[in-house]
N, C-alpha and C positions, 0 to 999 in steps of 0.2 A: 432663368432665361437662357443661359448658356447650353443646357442640355438640349433644348428645342433647336437652337441653331446648329448644334453639332449633329443632331439627328437629321435635320434638313440637308446639311452639307453632305452627310453620308449618302442620303437618298439621291441627291443631285449627282454625286460622283458615280454611284452605281448606274444611274440613267445614262450619263455620258459614256461610261464604259460599254454599256449594252448597245447604245447607238453607234459607237465607234466600231464595234465588231459586226454590226449588221451589214450585209452585202447591199450597198446602195451604189448605183451607177453615178459616175461623176457628171454625166450629161443631164441637163435639166429636162423636165417635161416641156410640152409646148408652153412657151412663156413669152408674152409680148412685152419684154422688159423695156424696149425703146418707147412704147406707147406710155408706159408708166412714168418714164423720165419726163415726158411732155405734159404730165398732169392728167393723163387719161387713165382709165381702168386698165388693169393687167389681168389677163385671163390665162389660167393654166388648166389644161385638160389631161386627165390621167384615167387609166382603166384599172379598177380594183378587182382582184381575184380573192375571194374569201379563202383564207388559209386555215383558220381555226375559229370555232364558235362553240361556246358552252353555255347552256341555260341553267340557271339556278332557280328552280321553281319554289314558290312558297308552299304549295301542296304537291309534293312529289307524287307522280302517277295520276294526279288529278287534272282538271281543266285549267287553262291559263287563269292566273289570278293577279289582282293588283299587287304590286310589289315584286313580281318575278323579275329576275335580272338576267341579262345576257352579257357575256364578255366575248370580244371578238378581235381578230387580227386579219387584215387583208394585205396582200402584196400589191404594190402599185407599179404599173407599167406606163410608158409614154402613150400618147394618143393613138399611135399605130399598134399598140399592144405587143411591142417587140422587145423593148429594152426596159429592164427593171430600174425604177427611179426612186423607190421608197416603200413605205408601208403605213398603214393606219392601225391604231390600237384604240379600243374604246369599250364603253359599257352603256347599256340601255336598261331602263327600268320601266316595266309596264305600269301605266297609270290608269288605263281604261281597258276593259275586256269586251264590252258590248260595241256594236256597230263597227266591227273589224278591228277594234283595239287601237291603242295609242301607246307610244313609248317616248320617254324623254331620254335623249342620248348625249353623251359627252365623248368626243373623239379627238385624238391627236394625229395629225398628218405629219409624218417624218419625211421631209423632202430634202434634196440637195440644198445646202445653205441655211437650213433651219427647220423649225417646226411651226405648224399652224394648229391652234386650238379652235374647235368647232363645237357648237351645241345647239340643240333644238328638238322639235317634236317630229316623230315619224308616225303617220296615221295609216290605218289599214294593214298594219304589220301582221296581225293574226289571221289574215286571209291567205297568207302565203301557204302553198301546198294545195290550195284549191285550184285545179287547172282552168277553171272558168273565170277566175279573177286574177289579172296580172299583178305582180308585186308592185308596190307603190313607188312613185317618184317622190322626192321630197327636197325641200330647201331648208338649210340650217345656217345659222349666223356664225361668221368668223369672229371670235372673241379676243384674239390676240395671237402672238407668235414670238419666235426667237430668231436670232441671226438676221438674215435678209428679210424676214417676215416680222421683225420687231414692230410692235404696235399695229399689227395688221387689222383691218376691218374689211367687211364685205360679206359674201355669202357663198355657199357651196350648193350646187344643184346636182342631185343624183338621179340617174335613170338606170333601171335594170335592163341590161341588154342580153342576158342569158342567165340561166340558173347559177347563182354564186358569183355573178360578174356584173359590175356596175361601172358606168361612165360618170366620173365626177368632174364637173365644170366649176372650177374655183375662180370666182370673180372678186378680185381684190380692188378695193376703192383706193 
């Protein structure tokens, strides 16, 4: 059991080091913290700019297939899209290729004061690139967090506002 704990501690240390070196603004995104203190929902709005994306196809050079994976990273800016406030890192796996496709995704939002973990389905993802079909909006569940987001619950709504650019509305319960 000790080797597993040691491996986990090493990974956690590397993650903390990586996050500590990431350029993240000290100011928070739009955050209605006072509403949360009164027992109401807290909403954070950020704008994500896709920075890196790599597809790992099951059939290289072939059509999209069940099991294809995508790894990505986005830089997050405040709601006015002016000040960097964090980043997202995640992976998606294709689960359906017909009817526009579907992917199941797991994403971590690194924000001032902690991280949020999010997961859920994105439908219609394989229609992107077709100019007659807009990229999909989606809602995913917040499954937890760290720091000021410890034990977080709620959902994230994503709207595409330009190619490679999404508005994320984070609604914390």
